[in-house]
C-alpha positions in Angstrom: -27.2 -20.2 1.9 -29.9 -21.5 4.2 -33.3 -20.1 3.0 -34.3 -19.1 6.6 -31.1 -17.2 7.0 -31.6 -15.5 3.7 -35.1 -14.3 4.7 -33.7 -13.0 8.1 -30.9 -11.1 6.3 -33.4 -9.5 3.9 -35.7 -8.6 6.8 -32.8 -7.0 8.7 -31.7 -5.2 5.5 -35.2 -3.8 5.0 -35.4 -2.7 8.7 -32.0 -1.0 8.4 -33.2 1.0 5.4 -36.2 2.1 7.4 -34.0 3.3 10.1 -35.3 0.8 12.6 -32.5 -1.7 13.4 -29.6 0.5 14.4 -31.3 2.3 17.3 -33.2 -0.8 18.5 -30.1 -3.1 18.5 -27.8 -0.4 20.0 -30.1 0.0 22.9 -30.7 -3.7 23.7 -27.7 -5.7 22.5 -26.6 -8.0 24.0 -29.4 -9.5 26.0 -28.1 -13.1 26.0 -24.7 -14.9 25.7 -22.6 -14.2 22.6 -20.7 -17.1 20.8 -17.2 -16.4 19.6 -16.3 -19.3 17.4 -12.6 -20.4 17.3 -11.6 -22.4 14.2 -9.1 -24.4 16.1 -9.1 -26.7 19.1 -8.4 -25.6 22.7 -5.0 -24.5 23.8 -3.5 -22.9 20.7 -2.9 -19.2 20.2 -6.2 -18.6 18.4 -8.2 -20.2 21.2 -6.1 -18.6 24.0 -6.4 -15.1 22.5 -10.1 -15.6 21.9 -10.6 -16.4 25.6 -8.6 -13.4 26.7 -10.9 -11.2 24.6 -14.0 -13.0 25.5 -13.3 -12.6 29.2 -12.8 -8.8 28.8 -16.0 -8.4 26.7 -18.0 -10.5 29.2 -17.1 -8.1 31.9 -18.0 -5.2 29.7 -21.4 -6.5 28.7 -22.6 -8.3 31.8 -23.4 -11.2 29.4 -21.1 -14.2 28.7 -19.1 -14.2 25.6 -18.5 -17.9 25.1 -15.6 -19.3 23.1 -16.8 -22.3 21.0 -14.1 -24.4 19.4 -15.0 -25.8 15.9 -11.8 -27.1 14.4 -11.6 -28.8 11.0 -11.0 -28.5 7.2 -8.3 -25.8 7.6 -10.7 -23.5 9.6 -13.5 -23.9 7.0 -15.8 -25.8 9.4 -16.0 -22.8 11.8 -16.2 -20.3 9.0 -19.1 -22.1 7.4 -21.0 -22.4 10.6 -20.8 -18.6 11.2 -21.5 -17.7 7.6 -24.9 -19.4 7.9 -25.7 -18.1 11.3 -28.3 -15.4 12.0 -26.9 -11.9 11.5 -27.9 -10.6 14.9 -24.6 -10.1 16.7 -24.8 -13.3 18.8 -22.5 -15.4 16.6 -19.0 -14.2 15.7 -15.9 -15.8 14.2 -12.4 -15.3 15.6 -11.1 -15.6 12.0 -7.5 -16.7 11.4 -5.0 -16.4 8.5 -6.5 -19.4 6.5 -9.7 -17.3 6.2 -7.9 -15.3 3.6 -5.3 -17.8 2.4 -7.9 -20.5 1.5 -9.9 -18.0 -0.5 -6.8 -16.7 -2.3 -5.8 -20.3 -3.1 -9.2 -20.9 -4.7 -10.1 -23.8 -2.3 -13.7 -25.0 -2.5 -15.8 -23.4 0.2 -19.5 -23.4 0.9 -19.3 -19.7 1.7 -17.9 -16.5 0.2 -15.8 -14.5 2.6 -16.7 -11.2 0.8 -20.5 -11.8 0.5 -21.3 -13.9 3.6 -19.2 -12.0 6.2 -18.7 -8.4 7.4 -15.4 -7.5 9.0 -15.7 -6.3 12.6 -12.2 -6.2 13.9 -9.9 -5.5 15.6 -6.9 -7.8 15.0 -4.3 -9.7 16.9 -1.1 -10.5 15.1 1.2 -13.4 15.6 4.6 -12.4 14.3 6.8 -15.1 12.8 10.6 -15.2 13.3 13.4 -16.8 11.3 15.2 -19.0 13.9 18.1 -21.3 13.5 20.1 -23.7 15.8 22.7 -21.7 17.8 25.4 -24.0 16.5 24.8 -22.8 13.0 27.2 -20.2 11.6 24.2 -18.2 10.3 23.8 -14.9 12.1 22.1 -12.7 9.6 19.5 -12.9 6.8 22.4 -12.4 4.3 24.2 -15.5 5.8 21.0 -17.5 5.5 20.4 -16.5 1.8 24.0 -17.4 0.9 23.7 -20.8 2.5 20.3 -21.5 0.9 21.5 -20.6 -2.6 24.3 -23.1 -2.2 21.8 -25.9 -1.5 20.1 -26.8 -4.8 18.2 -29.6 -3.0 16.5 -27.0 -0.9 16.5 -25.6 2.6 14.2 -27.3 5.2 11.7 -25.1 7.2 9.7 -26.6 10.0 6.1 -25.3 9.9 2.7 -26.0 11.4 1.4 -27.2 8.0 1.0 -26.7 4.3 -0.7 -23.4 3.6 -0.2 -22.0 7.1 1.1 -18.5 7.6 4.6 -19.7 8.6 4.8 -22.0 5.6 3.8 -19.3 3.1 6.1 -16.8 4.7 9.0 -19.2 4.2 7.9 -19.6 0.6 7.8 -15.8 0.2 11.3 -15.5 1.6 12.5 -18.2 -0.8 10.8 -16.4 -3.7 12.3 -13.1 -2.9 15.8 -14.5 -2.4 15.8 -17.1 -5.2 16.3 -20.3 -3.3 14.3 -23.5 -2.9 12.3 -24.0 0.3 11.1 -27.4 1.6 8.2 -27.4 4.0 8.5 -29.9 6.8 5.1 -30.2 8.6 5.0 -30.8 12.3 2.1 -30.9 14.7 2.7 -27.7 16.7 5.6 -25.4 17.4 7.0 -27.5 20.2 7.7 -30.4 17.9 9.2 -28.1 15.3 11.6 -26.6 17.7 12.6 -30.1 19.0 13.6 -31.0 15.5 15.5 -27.7 15.0 17.4 -28.3 18.2 18.3 -31.8 17.0 19.6 -30.4 13.7 17.0 -32.3 11.6 15.7 -29.1 9.9 17.6 -25.9 8.8 15.3 -23.3 10.3 11.8 -22.4 11.4 9.9 -19.3 10.4 7.1 -19.4 13.0 5.9 -18.1 16.3 8.5 -17.5 19.0 6.8 -18.3 22.3 7.7 -22.0 22.5 11.3 -21.2 21.5 12.0 -18.5 24.1 13.4 -20.8 26.8 15.9 -22.2 24.2 16.7 -18.7 22.9 17.5 -17.5 26.4 19.5 -20.7 27.1 21.7 -20.0 24.0 20.5 -23.0 22.1 18.5 -21.2 19.4 19.3 -18.0 17.6 16.7 -15.4 16.3 17.7 -14.0 12.9 14.8 -11.8 11.9 11.1 -11.0 12.2 8.8 -11.1 9.1 7.1 -7.8 9.8 7.2 -4.3 8.5 8.6 -3.0 11.8 10.2 -4.5 14.9 7.6 -6.1 17.2 7.2 -5.7 20.9 6.8 -9.5 21.1 10.6 -9.7 20.7 12.1 -6.2 19.9 15.7 -7.5 19.6 14.8 -9.2 16.2 15.5 -6.9 13.2 13.2 -7.1 10.2 14.1 -8.7 6.9 14.1 -5.3 5.3 16.6 -4.0 7.8 18.9 -6.7 6.6 18.5 -6.0 2.9 15.6 -8.3 2.0 12.4 -6.2 1.8 8.9 -7.6 1.3 9.2 -10.6 3.6 6.1 -9.9 5.7 3.8 -12.5 7.0 2.3 -13.7 10.3 -0.5 -15.5 11.9 -3.4 -13.2 12.6 -6.9 -13.3 14.2 -9.8 -10.9 13.9 -13.5 -10.7 14.5 -15.9 -11.2 11.6 -19.7 -11.6 11.7 -22.4 -12.9 9.3 -23.2 -10.4 6.5 -26.3 -8.4 7.5 -25.2 -7.9 11.1 -26.5 -4.4 12.0 -23.8 -1.7 11.6 -24.6 -0.4 15.2 -23.6 -3.8 16.6 -20.5 -4.1 14.4 -19.4 -0.6 15.5 -20.0 -1.5 19.2 -18.1 -4.7 19.1 -15.2 -3.1 17.3 -15.0 -0.2 19.8 -15.3 -2.5 22.8 -12.8 -5.1 21.6 -10.3 -2.4 20.5 -10.6 -0.8 24.0 -9.9 -4.2 25.5 -6.8 -4.7 23.4 -5.5 -1.3 24.5 -5.8 -2.3 28.2 -2.3 -2.6 29.6 -2.9 -5.9 31.4 -4.5 -7.5 28.4 -1.8 -6.2 26.1 0.9 -7.7 28.3 -0.9 -11.0 28.6 -1.1 -11.3 24.8 2.6 -10.2 24.3 3.6 -12.9 26.7 1.8 -15.4 24.4 3.8 -14.1 21.4 0.8 -12.1 20.1 0.7 -8.4 19.2 -2.6 -6.5 19.8 -3.6 -4.4 16.8 -6.6 -2.3 17.6 -8.2 -0.8 14.5 -11.4 -0.1 12.6 -13.7 -2.5 10.8 -12.6 -0.9 7.5 -8.9 -1.6 8.3 -9.7 -5.3 8.9 -11.7 -5.5 5.7 -8.8 -3.9 3.7 -6.3 -6.2 5.4 -8.2 -9.3 4.5 -8.6 -8.2 0.9 -4.8 -7.6 0.7 -4.1 -11.0 2.3 -6.3 -12.8 -0.2 -4.5 -11.2 -3.2 -1.0 -11.5 -1.7 -1.1 -15.2 -0.7 -3.2 -16.2 -3.7 -0.6 -14.8 -6.1 2.2 -16.6 -4.1 0.4 -19.9 -4.1 -0.1 -19.8 -7.9 3.5 -18.6 -8.6 5.1 -21.3 -6.4 2.7 -24.1 -7.5 1.7 -24.8 -3.9 -1.3 -27.2 -3.6 -3.5 -26.6 -0.6 -6.3 -29.0 0.5 
């Protein structure tokens, strides 16, 4: 950790123990623009949802909440930059699924997500859907499992990349149902669905937004959603559990985290204000139209969720022998 930042954090900690920081920060923060760091480039769902939230918070605070894109190293570039930032509430991370996956997989990182960050929340979920070509005879999860078990060479799933939420959810499905899954990496959902339409892959298990025009045109078929309940993103999709395969739950997700040592009063304020923004009917509808499901909740809920994700995906990566970079 940067020595200057360590001194700052110790100073903030000492002030908090003296009862100084919470009231002082709560009365004055924010007095300048706030950076919300996105670990991906412009245009994707992480960036887009960050901008929707930033716009709402900017109106609330009368200060700009500026989205700053820092892609690279499977989201680790952005995470490292925020881990070493001053814990004053002016630098936040719109963390994504690899925040937990990379840690669970044991990747080398110049930060510790448990020691260098505090969960702020809330979350936005990106449900993933099992989708096949409409010309396929597969209509249920049971049909898919039967087909997959008859293909010893493996079933091909298009995904955004090795170690992504969609890839690992497909691996979880394969593990639960005893078949071999082959990850086929494409740059973005649009390319993945083009390949599925052309019949060059067996299925996707990824976000649905790009596929909706093809679903509505009868060219693609939705089989299931990998969630614990049906999602308002596409309520017609039954869960895997509804179709006899429990435990296949995975998604993309985003949530606010801040450098460790950020005053609790600021953490609570951001959580409260961001949760209220996600409960706004217009913002909720905007996110749903992007294939994203608002999930307002406490900082403690996000912290517990991240811990569970680390354990879940770490165990799967080890069990399936998946190598992440």
